[in-house]
C-alpha positions in Angstrom: -12.2 -10.4 -8.5 -9.4 -9.3 -6.2 -6.2 -11.3 -5.7 -4.8 -10.9 -2.2 -1.4 -11.7 -0.7 0.4 -11.1 2.5 3.5 -8.8 2.4 5.7 -6.9 4.8 4.6 -3.3 5.5 7.1 -0.9 4.0 6.4 1.5 6.9 6.6 -0.7 10.1 7.6 -4.1 8.8 4.7 -6.1 10.2 2.5 -8.3 8.0 0.2 -6.3 5.7 -2.2 -7.1 2.9 -1.8 -6.3 -0.8 -4.7 -6.7 -3.1 -4.8 -6.5 -6.9 -8.0 -5.5 -8.7 -7.9 -4.8 -12.4 -5.4 -1.9 -12.7 -5.3 -1.1 -9.0 -2.8 -2.3 -6.4 -3.6 -1.6 -2.8 -1.2 -2.2 0.1 -2.7 -1.7 3.6 -1.4 -2.3 7.1 -3.8 -2.3 10.0 -1.2 -2.0 12.6 0.4 1.4 11.6 -2.5 2.6 9.3 -0.3 2.6 6.2 -2.2 2.8 2.8 -0.8 3.0 -0.7 -2.9 2.7 -3.8 -1.1 2.6 -7.2 -2.0 2.1 -10.8 -0.4 -1.2 -12.0 -0.1 0.2 -15.6 1.5 3.6 -15.0 3.0 3.0 -11.5 1.5 6.3 -10.4 0.3 6.8 -6.8 -3.5 7.2 -6.7 -3.8 7.6 -2.9 -1.3 7.3 0.0 -1.5 7.7 3.7 1.3 6.8 6.1 1.3 8.5 9.5 4.7 9.0 11.0 6.5 9.3 7.6 7.7 12.8 6.8 9.3 14.1 3.7 12.6 15.9 4.3 14.2 18.0 1.6 
């Protein structure tokens, strides 16, 4: 069973939804289409999608 909570989106700052299922943490914002899925044990990113964020080196 998933536990859900409302959090601020790290991308746009609006309200987003975070759900915890076994070893998976999923943060999703419907406004900016942000998605981050991580493993709660290792902290590694399983999947991520955040339009508008670019990596600069």
